[in-house]
C-alpha positions in Angstrom: 10.0 -17.0 -2.3 10.1 -15.9 -5.5 6.2 -14.4 -5.5 6.7 -12.7 -2.3 10.3 -11.1 -3.8 8.6 -10.7 -6.7 6.2 -8.7 -5.0 7.9 -6.3 -2.8 9.7 -5.0 -5.7 6.5 -3.9 -8.2 5.9 -2.2 -4.0 8.9 -0.5 -3.7 8.1 0.2 -8.0 5.0 2.1 -7.8 6.0 3.2 -4.3 8.8 4.8 -6.6 7.4 6.0 -9.3 4.3 8.0 -7.4 6.9 9.4 -5.3 8.5 11.2 -8.7 6.1 11.6 -10.4 3.9 13.3 -7.4 6.3 14.0 -5.1 4.3 17.3 -3.8 1.3 15.2 -3.7 2.7 12.6 -1.6 4.6 14.8 0.8 0.9 16.5 2.0 -0.5 13.5 1.8 1.8 11.4 3.7 0.7 14.9 6.4 -2.5 14.2 6.3 -1.9 10.9 8.0 -1.4 13.4 11.4 -4.9 13.7 11.4 -6.7 10.6 10.6 -7.2 8.6 14.0 -5.2 5.6 15.4 -8.1 2.8 15.4 -9.1 5.1 11.3 -5.5 3.7 10.2 -6.3 0.5 11.7 -9.8 -0.6 10.3 -8.3 0.8 7.1 -5.0 -1.2 6.8 -7.1 -4.6 7.6 -9.7 -3.8 5.2 -6.4 -3.3 2.0 -5.1 -6.6 4.3 -7.9 -8.8 3.4 -8.6 -7.4 -0.1 -4.9 -8.4 -1.0 -5.3 -11.9 0.0 -8.0 -12.7 -1.0 -6.3 -11.7 -5.2 -3.4 -13.7 -3.9 -6.1 -15.8 -2.8 -8.0 -16.5 -5.7 -5.4 -15.2 -8.6 -2.9 -18.9 -7.0 -6.9 -20.3 -7.2 
């Protein structure tokens, strides 16, 4: 459970740094999400989930 909290904190830290350092770029990137189809977002999310799972599995192995 402790590792999950650390991972969530790291996620928030990285997201926060990106918004703090590049606010206008992040804003324009979020606006571009309207142009991306739902199926593309779903596939991208699935790919990143699989990559994240593989990284976690490799480190825990």
